[in-house]
C-alpha positions, 0 to 999 in steps of 0.5 A: 093964643095971645101974642105976647104985643096984644093988649087984649087980656082975658076977662075976670069976675070978680064978686064983692064979699056982699054979693052972692055968685050966680046960682044955677037957676040964673046960668042959661045951659045955651049960653054954658054950651056955646061957650068953649071948654078950652079958652072960654069964647064963644064957638060957632054953630055950624050945621051940627058941630060947634066950631071955636076960632083956638081949633077945639070943636064939638060934634053933635054927638058930643053934646046931645 
């Protein structure tokens, strides 16, 4: 959750019309699984769980 007084804003990816979006071959699956589905932050690995600072988590049965 972002405080109303915080200047931290989410980062947006802007693609010019001349640029192409990343292809599925360019996207690292390891980076995707470590990205929180709730807030987009990188999750921490703890034993067989992935835990995010926002409270979202995945257990090993969720991603295997």
